[in-house]
C-alpha positions as CSV (number, residue, x, y, z in Angstrom):
1,M,-33.3,-52.5,-66.6
2,W,-34.7,-50.4,-69.5
3,C,-36.6,-48.3,-67.0
4,L,-33.9,-46.3,-65.5
5,P,-34.0,-44.5,-62.0
6,N,-32.4,-41.6,-62.8
7,D,-34.6,-40.7,-66.4
8,N,-37.3,-37.9,-65.3
9,S,-37.5,-36.6,-68.6
10,K,-40.7,-36.4,-70.8
11,A,-42.1,-39.1,-73.2
12,V,-41.3,-38.4,-76.8
13,I,-44.9,-39.0,-77.5
14,T,-47.9,-39.5,-75.3
15,A,-50.8,-41.5,-75.7
16,A,-52.6,-38.0,-75.3
17,E,-50.4,-36.3,-77.8
18,Q,-51.2,-38.9,-80.3
19,I,-54.6,-38.9,-79.6
20,H,-54.7,-35.0,-80.9
21,S,-51.6,-35.3,-83.2
22,A,-51.0,-33.1,-86.0
23,H,-52.6,-35.5,-88.6
24,R,-55.6,-36.0,-86.9
25,E,-58.1,-34.6,-83.9
26,C,-60.1,-37.2,-81.9
27,Y,-63.1,-35.9,-79.5
28,L,-63.9,-39.4,-78.2
29,H,-65.2,-39.9,-74.5
30,L,-65.3,-43.4,-73.3
31,P,-67.4,-44.8,-70.4
32,K,-65.4,-46.2,-67.4
33,T,-65.4,-49.6,-68.2
34,A,-63.6,-50.9,-71.8
35,I,-63.8,-54.9,-72.5
36,V,-60.6,-55.4,-74.4
37,F,-60.6,-58.6,-77.0
38,F,-57.1,-59.9,-77.2
39,M,-58.8,-62.7,-79.7
40,S,-60.8,-62.8,-83.0
41,K,-64.8,-63.1,-82.5
42,G,-65.5,-61.1,-79.5
43,T,-66.7,-58.3,-81.0
44,D,-68.7,-59.9,-83.7
45,Y,-70.5,-61.8,-80.8
46,L,-71.4,-58.6,-79.1
47,L,-72.8,-56.6,-82.3
48,E,-74.9,-59.7,-82.8
49,H,-76.3,-59.9,-79.6
50,Y,-76.1,-56.4,-78.0
51,N,-77.6,-52.8,-79.1
52,A,-73.9,-51.8,-79.7
53,V,-73.3,-48.6,-81.4
54,E,-69.9,-48.0,-83.4
55,M,-68.3,-44.7,-82.2
56,D,-68.5,-41.8,-84.4
57,E,-64.3,-42.1,-84.4
58,P,-62.0,-45.0,-84.7
59,F,-60.0,-45.9,-81.4
60,P,-56.6,-43.8,-82.3
61,R,-54.0,-45.8,-80.5
62,F,-50.4,-45.7,-82.1
63,L,-50.3,-49.2,-83.7
64,N,-53.3,-49.5,-86.0
65,R,-56.3,-47.7,-85.6
66,C,-59.5,-49.6,-85.2
67,P,-63.2,-49.4,-84.8
68,I,-64.6,-49.3,-81.3
69,W,-68.2,-49.7,-79.8
70,E,-70.1,-48.7,-77.0
71,I,-72.9,-50.5,-75.0
72,K,-74.9,-47.4,-74.0
73,S,-77.4,-49.6,-71.4
74,L,-74.4,-50.7,-69.9
75,Q,-72.1,-47.8,-70.1
76,V,-69.6,-50.2,-71.6
77,C,-67.0,-49.5,-74.5
78,F,-65.0,-52.9,-76.4
79,L,-62.6,-53.2,-79.1
80,D,-60.1,-55.4,-80.0
81,G,-57.0,-54.7,-78.2
82,G,-54.3,-56.1,-81.0
83,R,-51.9,-59.2,-80.1
84,G,-49.2,-58.9,-77.9
85,A,-47.9,-56.9,-75.2
86,P,-46.8,-53.5,-77.4
87,Q,-50.1,-52.9,-78.6
88,A,-52.0,-54.0,-75.5
89,A,-49.8,-51.5,-73.7
90,D,-50.6,-48.8,-76.3
91,T,-54.6,-49.5,-76.1
92,I,-54.6,-49.5,-72.5
93,E,-52.6,-46.2,-72.4
94,T,-55.0,-44.9,-75.2
95,L,-58.2,-46.0,-73.2
96,S,-56.7,-44.3,-69.8
97,A,-56.2,-41.1,-72.1
98,L,-59.5,-41.1,-73.3
99,G,-61.3,-41.5,-69.6
100,V,-61.3,-45.7,-69.0
101,K,-60.7,-46.6,-65.7
102,N,-61.8,-50.4,-65.7
103,I,-60.2,-52.8,-67.9
104,I,-61.8,-56.4,-68.6
105,A,-58.8,-58.4,-70.7
106,V,-60.4,-61.2,-72.4
107,G,-58.5,-63.6,-74.4
108,M,-57.0,-67.5,-74.4
109,F,-54.1,-69.2,-73.2
110,G,-52.2,-72.1,-73.9
111,A,-52.4,-74.5,-70.9
112,F,-49.6,-76.4,-69.6
113,D,-50.9,-78.2,-66.4
114,E,-53.1,-81.4,-65.9
115,R,-55.2,-78.9,-63.6
116,I,-56.8,-77.2,-66.7
117,H,-59.0,-78.3,-69.1
118,I,-59.9,-77.1,-72.7
119,A,-62.6,-74.2,-72.8
120,E,-61.8,-73.6,-69.0
121,I,-62.0,-70.1,-67.8
122,I,-59.6,-68.6,-65.2
123,T,-58.9,-65.0,-64.0
124,P,-55.3,-64.8,-63.6
125,Q,-54.3,-64.3,-60.1
126,K,-50.7,-63.3,-60.9
127,T,-48.7,-63.0,-64.3
128,F,-45.4,-63.8,-64.5
129,V,-43.7,-61.2,-66.6
130,E,-41.4,-62.7,-69.5
131,E,-42.5,-59.7,-72.0
132,G,-39.9,-56.7,-72.5
133,T,-43.0,-54.0,-72.2
134,S,-43.5,-53.9,-68.6
135,L,-39.6,-53.3,-68.0
136,H,-40.1,-49.9,-69.6
137,Y,-42.6,-49.0,-66.6
138,Y,-40.9,-50.1,-63.7
139,E,-37.5,-50.7,-62.7
140,S,-37.7,-54.4,-61.6
141,I,-40.3,-56.8,-62.1
142,D,-41.1,-60.1,-61.9
143,A,-45.0,-60.4,-62.1
144,S,-48.0,-58.3,-62.4
145,F,-51.4,-58.3,-60.5
146,P,-54.8,-57.7,-61.6
147,N,-57.0,-54.8,-59.5
148,H,-58.0,-56.9,-56.1
149,N,-61.3,-55.4,-56.4
150,L,-61.9,-56.4,-59.8
151,F,-60.4,-59.6,-59.2
152,N,-62.8,-60.9,-56.3
153,I,-65.6,-60.1,-58.1
154,A,-64.7,-62.1,-61.2
155,T,-64.0,-65.2,-59.1
156,S,-67.2,-64.6,-57.0
157,L,-69.7,-63.5,-59.6
158,L,-68.7,-66.0,-62.7
159,N,-67.3,-68.7,-60.1
160,I,-64.1,-69.6,-62.0
161,N,-60.8,-70.5,-60.9
162,A,-57.9,-68.4,-60.4
163,Y,-54.0,-69.1,-61.3
164,P,-51.1,-67.7,-62.0
165,I,-49.7,-67.7,-65.7
166,V,-47.0,-66.1,-67.7
167,S,-46.8,-63.9,-70.6
168,T,-44.1,-64.1,-72.9
169,D,-43.2,-62.4,-76.5
170,A,-41.4,-65.4,-77.6
171,V,-43.8,-67.6,-79.0
172,Y,-41.3,-70.2,-80.2
173,R,-39.0,-70.4,-76.9
174,Q,-41.8,-71.8,-74.9
175,T,-39.1,-75.0,-74.5
176,F,-40.3,-77.9,-72.2
177,F,-37.4,-77.0,-69.4
178,K,-38.9,-73.6,-69.5
179,E,-42.5,-74.8,-69.0
180,Q,-41.3,-77.1,-66.2
181,L,-40.0,-74.1,-64.5
182,W,-43.1,-72.0,-65.1
183,R,-45.5,-75.0,-63.2
184,K,-42.7,-75.1,-60.4
185,N,-43.8,-71.4,-59.8
186,G,-47.3,-72.2,-59.8
187,A,-48.3,-71.0,-63.3
188,V,-50.8,-73.0,-65.5
189,G,-50.3,-71.2,-68.8
190,V,-49.2,-68.8,-71.1
191,D,-50.6,-65.7,-73.0
192,M,-48.8,-62.9,-74.8
193,E,-50.6,-59.9,-73.1
194,T,-52.0,-60.0,-69.7
195,S,-49.0,-59.5,-67.7
196,A,-48.6,-56.0,-69.8
197,V,-52.3,-55.1,-69.2
198,F,-51.8,-55.5,-65.4
199,S,-48.4,-53.7,-64.7
200,V,-49.3,-50.9,-67.0
201,S,-53.1,-50.4,-65.7
202,H,-51.5,-50.5,-62.4
203,Y,-48.9,-48.0,-63.6
204,L,-51.6,-45.6,-65.1
205,G,-53.9,-46.1,-62.0
206,L,-56.6,-47.9,-63.7
207,R,-58.2,-51.4,-62.3
208,A,-58.2,-54.2,-64.6
209,T,-58.7,-58.2,-64.4
210,A,-58.4,-60.6,-67.2
211,L,-60.9,-63.6,-68.0
212,L,-58.9,-66.1,-70.2
213,M,-60.0,-69.2,-72.0
214,A,-57.5,-72.4,-72.3
215,S,-57.6,-73.0,-75.9
216,D,-55.3,-75.9,-76.0
217,I,-53.2,-77.8,-73.7
218,H,-49.5,-78.2,-74.3
219,P,-47.6,-81.4,-74.1
220,I,-45.8,-81.9,-70.7
221,R,-42.9,-83.8,-72.6
222,P,-41.5,-84.0,-75.9
223,D,-42.6,-87.5,-76.6
224,A,-46.3,-86.5,-75.8
225,P,-49.0,-85.9,-78.4
226,K,-48.6,-82.6,-80.3
227,W,-50.6,-80.1,-79.1
228,E,-53.9,-79.0,-81.2
229,W,-56.0,-75.8,-81.5
230,H,-59.6,-76.3,-79.9
231,M,-60.9,-72.7,-80.1
232,T,-64.4,-72.7,-81.7
233,T,-66.8,-69.8,-82.2
234,E,-69.1,-71.2,-79.5
235,M,-66.2,-71.0,-76.9
236,R,-65.1,-67.5,-77.8
237,C,-69.1,-66.3,-77.7
238,H,-69.2,-68.1,-74.3
239,L,-66.4,-65.7,-73.2
240,A,-67.4,-63.1,-74.4
241,E,-70.7,-63.6,-72.7
242,Q,-68.9,-63.9,-69.2
243,A,-67.1,-60.6,-69.8
244,I,-70.3,-58.8,-70.4
245,T,-71.6,-60.1,-67.0
246,L,-68.6,-58.8,-65.3
247,A,-69.2,-55.6,-66.7
248,R,-72.7,-55.6,-66.0
249,Q,-71.8,-56.0,-62.5
250,L,-69.4,-53.0,-62.6
251,F,-72.3,-50.7,-64.1
252,Q,-74.6,-51.5,-61.4
């Protein structure tokens, strides 16, 4: 437990202070909806197929500033959210400080359930927390959840399945025993960011949901064939287009 019940002190640094820190000033004001890619090629696809404009200043998060773009006709911005729960939380905190209210997280997950096929897009209905970032926001948290309204819009509009997943910090500690326990809890796959996206968004009063594509299927047993990477540029582009479809619905 790292979020202490008797700790009412102020944070040493906040997203708002980071944005307007002594060594840089920021005058960005973002639209209400942001698409946050936790994978490569997503931003490239939107830049190629939509009239996106790079904003005048880089996105001023603490961990690695980056470009951010806006599609003005849809009142949506998009960027690469980084990798892992700490950078995801940094991105969400900074988006919130700059006026964003709706988060569409887009990324990949490794599946370990026979119900899932390669390239299937799901929206997590629940994400078990096995990353450390969320434990700095809540005294106790076993799982985090998407915003109910955005979740319902995503499942009905895109006609995709909803399952629990797990988010973990430890890429090399996804053991066969642990994945079996995850399956028993109903989870179908694993990523690194979604539980933090949901928990931090809820903490800040934002609405968040996620669209994840199965990039690979993990072997169920040690003697099964090794997993292989299957994600292609075409699969990434399709996933990015689904995110735009959802963002367009929020704009209407």
